[in-house]
N, CA, C and O atoms as a printed pandas DataFrame, in Angstrom:
     atom_number atom_name residue_name chain_id  residue_number  x_coord  y_coord  z_coord
0              1         N          UNK        A               1   51.952   27.436   73.281
1              2        CA          UNK        A               1   50.424   27.659   73.716
2              3         C          UNK        A               1   49.612   28.478   72.674
3              4         O          UNK        A               1   48.607   29.136   72.946
4              5         N          UNK        A               2   50.184   28.350   71.429
5              6        CA          UNK        A               2   49.280   29.343   70.271
6              7         C          UNK        A               2   48.339   28.285   69.642
7              8         O          UNK        A               2   47.154   28.506   69.393
8              9         N          UNK        A               3   48.910   27.239   69.435
9             10        CA          UNK        A               3   47.970   26.162   68.831
10            11         C          UNK        A               3   47.709   24.941   69.861
11            12         O          UNK        A               3   48.018   23.786   69.570
12            13         N          UNK        A               4   47.067   25.329   71.181
13            14        CA          UNK        A               4   46.799   24.384   72.075
14            15         C          UNK        A               4   44.915   24.385   71.942
15            16         O          UNK        A               4   44.130   25.158   71.393
16            17         N          UNK        A               5   44.778   23.412   72.555
17            18        CA          UNK        A               5   43.298   23.182   72.780
18            19         C          UNK        A               5   42.795   22.324   74.102
19            20         O          UNK        A               5   43.301   21.263   74.469
20            21         N          UNK        A               6   41.624   23.049   74.777
21            22        CA          UNK        A               6   41.531   22.383   76.241
22            23         C          UNK        A               6   40.188   21.680   76.227
23            24         O          UNK        A               6   39.332   22.314   75.609
24            25         N          UNK        A               7   39.859   20.738   76.656
25            26        CA          UNK        A               7   38.756   20.201   76.608
26            27         C          UNK        A               7   38.191   20.089   78.163
27            28         O          UNK        A               7   38.821   19.461   79.013
28            29         N          UNK        A               8   37.417   20.505   78.340
29            30        CA          UNK        A               8   36.464   20.467   80.084
30            31         C          UNK        A               8   35.323   19.410   79.841
31            32         O          UNK        A               8   34.812   19.542   78.729
32            33         N          UNK        A               9   34.754   18.311   80.670
33            34        CA          UNK        A               9   33.880   17.676   80.713
34            35         C          UNK        A               9   33.206   17.326   82.132
35            36         O          UNK        A               9   34.094   17.089   82.952
36            37         N          UNK        A              10   32.408   17.259   82.472
37            38        CA          UNK        A              10   31.806   17.151   83.691
38            39         C          UNK        A              10   30.180   16.128   83.527
39            40         O          UNK        A              10   29.360   16.002   82.618
40            41         N          UNK        A              11   30.295   15.609   84.792
41            42        CA          UNK        A              11   28.657   14.878   85.107
42            43         C          UNK        A              11   28.562   15.599   86.202
43            44         O          UNK        A              11   29.390   15.656   87.111
44            45         N          UNK        A              12   27.021   16.444   86.079
45            46        CA          UNK        A              12   26.798   16.844   87.330
46            47         C          UNK        A              12   25.152   16.844   87.855
47            48         O          UNK        A              12   24.501   17.748   88.377
48            49         N          UNK        A              13   24.797   15.539   87.515
49            50        CA          UNK        A              13   23.542   15.133   88.043
50            51         C          UNK        A              13   23.295   15.059   89.075
51            52         O          UNK        A              13   22.131   15.338   89.365
52            53         N          UNK        A              14   24.325   14.610   90.288
53            54        CA          UNK        A              14   24.107   14.717   91.407
54            55         C          UNK        A              14   24.222   16.168   92.061
55            56         O          UNK        A              14   23.535   16.575   92.999
56            57         N          UNK        A              15   25.277   16.911   91.349
57            58        CA          UNK        A              15   25.244   18.188   91.950
58            59         C          UNK        A              15   23.813   19.049   91.837
59            60         O          UNK        A              15   23.263   19.776   92.663
60            61         N          UNK        A              16   23.416   18.647   90.401
61            62        CA          UNK        A              16   21.887   19.545   90.271
62            63         C          UNK        A              16   20.842   18.787   90.792
63            64         O          UNK        A              16   19.720   19.293   90.789
64            65         N          UNK        A              17   21.014   17.585   91.271
65            66        CA          UNK        A              17   19.762   16.639   92.363
66            67         C          UNK        A              17   19.778   17.443   93.708
67            68         O          UNK        A              17   18.777   17.835   94.307
68            69         N          UNK        A              18   21.219   17.641   94.120
69            70        CA          UNK        A              18   21.062   18.163   95.529
70            71         C          UNK        A              18   20.670   19.771   95.440
71            72         O          UNK        A              18   19.873   20.354   96.175
72            73         N          UNK        A              19   21.374   20.288   94.438
73            74        CA          UNK        A              19   20.636   21.740   94.636
74            75         C          UNK        A              19   19.037   21.678   94.517
75            76         O          UNK        A              19   18.365   22.346   95.303
76            77         N          UNK        A              20   18.433   20.894   93.557
77            78        CA          UNK        A              20   17.000   20.671   93.461
78            79         C          UNK        A              20   16.393   20.557   95.007
79            80         O          UNK        A              20   15.546   21.301   95.502
80            81         N          UNK        A              21   17.039   19.450   95.623
81            82        CA          UNK        A              21   16.568   18.945   96.595
82            83         C          UNK        A              21   17.035   20.177   97.784
83            84         O          UNK        A              21   16.147   20.272   98.631
84            85         N          UNK        A              22   17.863   20.852   97.967
85            86        CA          UNK        A              22   18.053   21.952   98.788
86            87         C          UNK        A              22   17.207   23.353   98.657
87            88         O          UNK        A              22   16.956   24.051   99.639
88            89         N          UNK        A              23   16.845   23.638   97.475
89            90        CA          UNK        A              23   16.098   25.100   97.273
90            91         C          UNK        A              23   14.882   24.828   96.829
91            92         O          UNK        A              23   14.245   25.738   96.299
92            93         N          UNK        A              24   14.197   23.256   96.982
93            94        CA          UNK        A              24   13.128   22.713   96.826
94            95         C          UNK        A              24   12.385   23.318   95.276
95            96         O          UNK        A              24   11.329   23.945   95.190
96            97         N          UNK        A              25   13.232   22.937   94.230
97            98        CA          UNK        A              25   13.042   23.669   93.122
98            99         C          UNK        A              25   11.632   22.660   92.368
99           100         O          UNK        A              25   11.173   21.607   92.808
100          101         N          UNK        A              26   11.248   23.347   91.254
101          102        CA          UNK        A              26   10.477   22.617   90.498
102          103         C          UNK        A              26   11.285   22.082   89.102
103          104         O          UNK        A              26   12.396   22.453   88.724
104          105         N          UNK        A              27   10.638   21.373   88.634
105          106        CA          UNK        A              27   11.382   20.523   87.589
106          107         C          UNK        A              27   11.972   21.515   86.629
107          108         O          UNK        A              27   13.119   21.201   86.309
108          109         N          UNK        A              28   11.614   22.410   86.180
109          110        CA          UNK        A              28   11.595   23.817   85.243
110          111         C          UNK        A              28   12.848   24.430   85.966
111          112         O          UNK        A              28   13.962   24.227   85.483
112          113         N          UNK        A              29   12.709   25.117   87.025
113          114        CA          UNK        A              29   13.186   25.853   87.821
114          115         C          UNK        A              29   14.892   24.665   87.984
115          116         O          UNK        A              29   15.952   25.056   87.495
116          117         N          UNK        A              30   14.823   23.806   88.451
117          118        CA          UNK        A              30   15.948   22.900   88.014
118          119         C          UNK        A              30   16.604   22.614   87.234
119          120         O          UNK        A              30   17.802   22.346   87.319
120          121         N          UNK        A              31   15.763   22.621   86.099
121          122        CA          UNK        A              31   16.630   22.330   84.538
122          123         C          UNK        A              31   17.647   23.610   84.459
123          124         O          UNK        A              31   18.809   23.500   84.068
124          125         N          UNK        A              32   16.921   25.108   84.978
125          126        CA          UNK        A              32   17.530   26.321   84.378
126          127         C          UNK        A              32   18.747   26.188   85.224
127          128         O          UNK        A              32   19.821   26.172   84.623
128          129         N          UNK        A              33   18.753   26.083   86.602
129          130        CA          UNK        A              33   19.651   26.441   87.619
130          131         C          UNK        A              33   20.771   25.460   87.210
131          132         O          UNK        A              33   21.964   25.749   87.310
132          133         N          UNK        A              34   20.242   24.111   86.675
133          134        CA          UNK        A              34   21.284   22.950   86.846
134          135         C          UNK        A              34   22.133   23.357   85.446
135          136         O          UNK        A              34   23.360   23.269   85.476
136          137         N          UNK        A              35   21.460   23.798   84.235
137          138        CA          UNK        A              35   22.440   24.049   83.085
138          139         C          UNK        A              35   23.436   25.662   83.502
139          140         O          UNK        A              35   24.426   25.946   82.828
140          141         N          UNK        A              36   22.988   26.515   84.616
141          142        CA          UNK        A              36   23.657   27.542   85.075
142          143         C          UNK        A              36   25.233   26.888   85.941
143          144         O          UNK        A              36   26.382   27.297   85.777
144          145         N          UNK        A              37   24.879   26.077   86.610
145          146        CA          UNK        A              37   25.549   25.709   87.730
146          147         C          UNK        A              37   26.681   24.771   87.158
147          148         O          UNK        A              37   27.749   24.651   87.759
148          149         N          UNK        A              38   26.348   23.944   85.681
149          150        CA          UNK        A              38   27.038   23.156   85.316
150          151         C          UNK        A              38   28.046   24.126   84.245
151          152         O          UNK        A              38   29.244   23.849   84.184
152          153         N          UNK        A              39   27.492   25.250   83.431
153          154        CA          UNK        A              39   28.238   26.299   83.099
154          155         C          UNK        A              39   29.276   26.741   83.757
155          156         O          UNK        A              39   30.407   26.702   83.272
156          157         N          UNK        A              40   28.968   27.295   85.143
157          158        CA          UNK        A              40   29.891   27.533   86.021
158          159         C          UNK        A              40   30.910   26.930   86.426
159          160         O          UNK        A              40   31.947   27.594   86.436
160          161         N          UNK        A              41   30.981   25.372   86.933
161          162        CA          UNK        A              41   31.856   24.400   86.540
162          163         C          UNK        A              41   32.640   23.997   85.402
163          164         O          UNK        A              41   33.733   23.433   85.461
164          165         N          UNK        A              42   32.225   24.211   84.719
165          166        CA          UNK        A              42   33.139   23.957   83.524
166          167         C          UNK        A              42   33.897   24.987   83.320
167          168         O          UNK        A              42   35.033   24.825   82.874
168          169         N          UNK        A              43   33.325   26.427   83.655
169          170        CA          UNK        A              43   34.422   27.431   83.132
170          171         C          UNK        A              43   35.055   27.697   84.494
171          172         O          UNK        A              43   35.747   28.712   84.414
172          173         N          UNK        A              44   35.072   27.194   85.638
173          174        CA          UNK        A              44   35.970   27.720   86.658
174          175         C          UNK        A              44   36.856   26.514   86.585
175          176         O          UNK        A              44   37.858   26.638   87.290
176          177         N          UNK        A              45   36.775   25.437   85.965
177          178        CA          UNK        A              45   37.639   24.455   85.950
178          179         C          UNK        A              45   39.269   24.635   85.804
179          180         O          UNK        A              45   40.255   24.026   86.219
180          181         N          UNK        A              46   38.966   26.083   84.795
181          182        CA          UNK        A              46   40.348   26.404   84.247
182          183         C          UNK        A              46   40.479   27.849   85.240
183          184         O          UNK        A              46   41.258   28.648   84.721
184          185         N          UNK        A              47   40.003   28.240   86.284
185          186        CA          UNK        A              47   40.392   29.282   87.469
186          187         C          UNK        A              47   41.845   28.694   88.147
187          188         O          UNK        A              47   42.234   27.548   88.370
188          189         N          UNK        A              48   42.524   30.186   88.391
189          190        CA          UNK        A              48   43.837   29.608   88.638
190          191         C          UNK        A              48   43.865   30.448   90.198
191          192         O          UNK        A              48   43.169   31.460   90.128
192          193         N          UNK        A              49   44.468   30.268   91.488
193          194        CA          UNK        A              49   44.764   30.893   92.592
194          195         C          UNK        A              49   43.680   31.180   93.324
195          196         O          UNK        A              49   42.915   30.279   93.671
196          197         N          UNK        A              50   43.443   32.653   93.701
197          198        CA          UNK        A              50   42.320   32.954   94.212
198          199         C          UNK        A              50   41.085   33.784   93.038
199          200         O          UNK        A              50   40.348   34.764   93.146
200          201         N          UNK        A              51   41.341   32.864   92.034
201          202        CA          UNK        A              51   40.028   33.635   91.114
202          203         C          UNK        A              51   38.792   33.130   91.188
203          204         O          UNK        A              51   38.636   31.919   91.343
204          205         N          UNK        A              52   37.818   33.928   91.096
205          206        CA          UNK        A              52   36.319   33.261   91.579
206          207         C          UNK        A              52   35.386   33.897   90.299
207          208         O          UNK        A              52   35.599   34.896   89.612
208          209         N          UNK        A              53   34.314   32.954   90.260
209          210        CA          UNK        A              53   33.566   33.017   89.050
210          211         C          UNK        A              53   32.195   33.101   89.320
211          212         O          UNK        A              53   31.677   32.123   89.858
212          213         N          UNK        A              54   31.400   34.223   89.014
213          214        CA          UNK        A              54   29.801   34.280   88.990
214          215         C          UNK        A              54   29.469   34.079   87.910
215          216         O          UNK        A              54   30.376   34.202   87.087
216          217         N          UNK        A              55   28.176   33.712   87.395
217          218        CA          UNK        A              55   27.371   33.800   86.557
218          219         C          UNK        A              55   25.689   34.370   86.760
219          220         O          UNK        A              55   25.172   33.820   87.732
220          221         N          UNK        A              56   25.157   34.929   86.350
221          222        CA          UNK        A              56   23.958   35.647   86.469
222          223         C          UNK        A              56   23.285   35.739   85.337
223          224         O          UNK        A              56   23.772   36.450   84.458
224          225         N          UNK        A              57   22.284   35.192   85.141
225          226        CA          UNK        A              57   21.024   35.141   84.105
226          227         C          UNK        A              57   19.931   36.249   84.658
227          228         O          UNK        A              57   19.540   35.970   85.791
228          229         N          UNK        A              58   19.441   37.273   84.177
229          230        CA          UNK        A              58   18.570   38.335   84.483
230          231         C          UNK        A              58   17.680   38.110   83.246
231          232         O          UNK        A              58   18.005   37.871   82.083
232          233         N          UNK        A              59   16.231   38.278   83.924
233          234        CA          UNK        A              59   15.260   37.983   82.661
234          235         C          UNK        A              59   14.045   38.863   83.097
235          236         O          UNK        A              59   14.230   39.695   83.985
236          237         N          UNK        A              60   12.751   38.719   82.495
237          238        CA          UNK        A              60   11.852   39.026   82.982
238          239         C          UNK        A              60   10.602   38.422   83.035
239          240         O          UNK        A              60    9.505   38.942   83.242
240          241         N          UNK        A              61   10.903   37.231   82.817
241          242        CA          UNK        A              61   10.347   35.990   82.212
242          243         C          UNK        A              61    9.940   35.368   83.903
243          244         O          UNK        A              61   10.222   35.987   84.929
244          245         N          UNK        A              62    9.338   34.232   83.868
245          246        CA          UNK        A              62    8.984   33.282   85.126
246          247         C          UNK        A              62    9.712   33.258   85.731
247          248         O          UNK        A              62    9.598   33.505   86.931
248          249         N          UNK        A              63   11.126   32.846   84.968
249          250        CA          UNK        A              63   12.309   32.224   86.027
250          251         C          UNK        A              63   13.096   33.419   86.403
251          252         O          UNK        A              63   14.294   33.215   86.598
252          253         N          UNK        A              64   12.600   34.777   86.561
253          254        CA          UNK        A              64   13.571   35.880   86.760
254          255         C          UNK        A              64   14.816   35.694   86.790
255          256         O          UNK        A              64   15.374   35.591   85.697
256          257         N          UNK        A              65   15.548   35.605   87.896
257          258        CA          UNK        A              65   16.919   35.744   87.862
258          259         C          UNK        A              65   17.502   34.084   88.475
259          260         O          UNK        A              65   16.914   33.361   89.280
260          261         N          UNK        A              66   18.540   33.882   87.933
261          262        CA          UNK        A              66   19.451   32.939   88.226
262          263         C          UNK        A              66   21.205   33.173   88.548
263          264         O          UNK        A              66   21.890   33.768   87.716
264          265         N          UNK        A              67   21.671   32.758   89.542
265          266        CA          UNK        A              67   23.166   32.835   89.954
266          267         C          UNK        A              67   23.582   31.610   90.017
267          268         O          UNK        A              67   22.785   30.713   90.294
268          269         N          UNK        A              68   24.885   31.355   89.776
269          270        CA          UNK        A              68   25.810   30.340   89.821
270          271         C          UNK        A              68   26.950   30.799   90.030
271          272         O          UNK        A              68   27.444   31.671   89.316
272          273         N          UNK        A              69   27.708   30.125   91.340
273          274        CA          UNK        A              69   29.078   30.865   91.798
274          275         C          UNK        A              69   29.936   29.671   92.061
275          276         O          UNK        A              69   29.492   28.561   92.354
276          277         N          UNK        A              70   31.260   29.995   91.931
277          278        CA          UNK        A              70   32.561   29.057   92.151
278          279         C          UNK        A              70   32.498   27.493   91.963
279          280         O          UNK        A              70   32.413   26.586   92.792
280          281         N          UNK        A              71   32.561   27.491   90.748
281          282        CA          UNK        A              71   32.415   25.724   90.092
282          283         C          UNK        A              71   31.276   25.330   90.528
283          284         O          UNK        A              71   31.286   24.234   91.088
284          285         N          UNK        A              72   29.897   26.090   90.422
285          286        CA          UNK        A              72   28.719   25.618   90.519
286          287         C          UNK        A              72   28.246   24.786   91.926
287          288         O          UNK        A              72   27.262   24.066   92.093
288          289         N          UNK        A              73   29.215   25.125   92.775
289          290        CA          UNK        A              73   28.703   24.823   94.391
290          291         C          UNK        A              73   27.735   25.683   95.112
291          292         O          UNK        A              73   27.235   25.349   96.187
292          293         N          UNK        A              74   27.468   26.849   94.474
293          294        CA          UNK        A              74   26.227   27.495   94.994
294          295         C          UNK        A              74   25.238   27.833   93.844
295          296         O          UNK        A              74   25.630   28.086   92.705
296          297         N          UNK        A              75   24.196   27.825   94.138
297          298        CA          UNK        A              75   22.856   28.249   93.145
298          299         C          UNK        A              75   21.905   28.890   93.835
299          300         O          UNK        A              75   21.585   28.625   94.994
300          301         N          UNK        A              76   21.356   29.884   93.029
301          302        CA          UNK        A              76   20.252   30.619   93.788
302          303         C          UNK        A              76   19.293   31.204   92.565
303          304         O          UNK        A              76   19.669   31.640   91.476
304          305         N          UNK        A              77   18.350   31.119   92.922
305          306        CA          UNK        A              77   16.997   31.362   91.800
306          307         C          UNK        A              77   15.935   32.167   92.682
307          308         O          UNK        A              77   15.633   31.762   93.804
308          309         N          UNK        A              78   15.446   33.186   92.194
309          310        CA          UNK        A              78   14.312   33.687   92.478
310          311         C          UNK        A              78   13.095   33.324   92.762
311          312         O          UNK        A              78   12.538   33.687   93.798
312          313         N          UNK        A              79   12.507   32.518   91.817
313          314        CA          UNK        A              79   11.138   31.991   91.895
314          315         C          UNK        A              79   11.156   30.624   91.711
315          316         O          UNK        A              79   10.859   30.288   90.565
316          317         N          UNK        A              80   11.481   29.488   92.687
317          318        CA          UNK        A              80   11.848   28.200   92.584
318          319         C          UNK        A              80   10.648   27.336   92.159
319          320         O          UNK        A              80   10.809   26.141   91.909
320          321         N          UNK        A              81    9.373   27.968   92.070
321          322        CA          UNK        A              81    8.138   26.888   92.114
322          323         C          UNK        A              81    7.800   26.847   90.049
323          324         O          UNK        A              81    7.005   26.004   89.632
324          325         N          UNK        A              82    8.242   27.463   89.410
325          326        CA          UNK        A              82    8.278   27.478   88.253
326          327         C          UNK        A              82    8.452   25.991   87.591
327          328         O          UNK        A              82    8.505   25.863   86.368
């Protein structure tokens, strides 16, 4: 395993579209949260057993805070109308 490489890819268009619909996100908020949950999905692809993943972006700008959990199946934003 010392000289191995792992490649993970995914098409998350529908996942992001559904997140935008459920949370009534603006296009900008949708892009930010979509990137976060896509990253969570790609990172979670290598989880084993009961491991869980949570990503958070905390900022002081208009988008404020974003969270992505467990393979991108959940996403939450503070300000959805930016």
